[in-house]
Phi, psi and omega in degrees: 000348186257010176116017174133181184283155174288127181286146178245167178066216182301333183288336182290134181297339181268359183293128182265307184199173175268354183305316191236031196261143171280003178270356175304121181300143181303323179301332175270343185312311177302316186286327182291326182287322171304323180287322175293326189263351186285110186300332184259022188309311186278350183290138184247000183304315185298321179297316176303308184305311180297313176307318177300317182295312183297319174298323171301313182299316178295316177302317176310316187285348182289134178302139184271005171282147175285143169316315180301327178293319175304314181289328179285332174297319179299314176303314180303308178302319184294313179304309176301322169301310190292321175307310185287327171307312185293329180278347184065034181259089188297322185296318178285345178289324193299313191294315167306321177300310183289331171299310172308321186286316183299316186291324178292316175300315181296318179295320182291319180293323177299317180295312181302320178295321182283338173283328174294326179291329176289323175296320181289326176292322180296313178306310181296320167314314181294318186280339177289313182300308181308312179299317187292318179302321184288321179292320176300316184291318180303322182278351177268357182263146171258146175281169177303313188298317176295319170299321182294310188298319173301317179294325176296318175292326182290317181300311180301319182295316174299319184295321184286334192245350179252119185262343185285117189288328170297308181295325178291325187281323179290331181284316176311310183299315176301317182290326180286322172295317178299308177298318180298305174307313176300316181298311180296317175307318185287338182287323185294000000 
């Protein structure tokens, strides 16, 4: 009655993302679950290695001739063309003209390969930086076991140095509340 059906999924204004949505296409559900279950999901080493292989492949495609050689050949072909042009020999102008076209194509191809190489190197730099950040962050976090070991060492140190039973009870109650609150927050 108000102008049509209510939009669902990505068309709905309140739709946030597809990660936790019942609107994920069935054909993607298996891959999505594999990604969720992948313990190495955030690692970028294989992407960096793949990019390194691609960079090596692109470098091999770059013409091994010097750019100066290409320009010299192009100048020579142009001189041949101009010589035939002044003689008004149209048949003999065709060969240097075709050579110039080939050399220009070769130079354009080399430039395109170098442009692609620049993009790949920039992409690699970004991936390496992301992986480096991930590794640094991973080493800055404590596992649950490490946190519990640290907490046990702190409690042991407090017990050895605090002799007042009332203070020990208050510290113990505070630590229990802290651990209970942290555990319930991580469940949510």
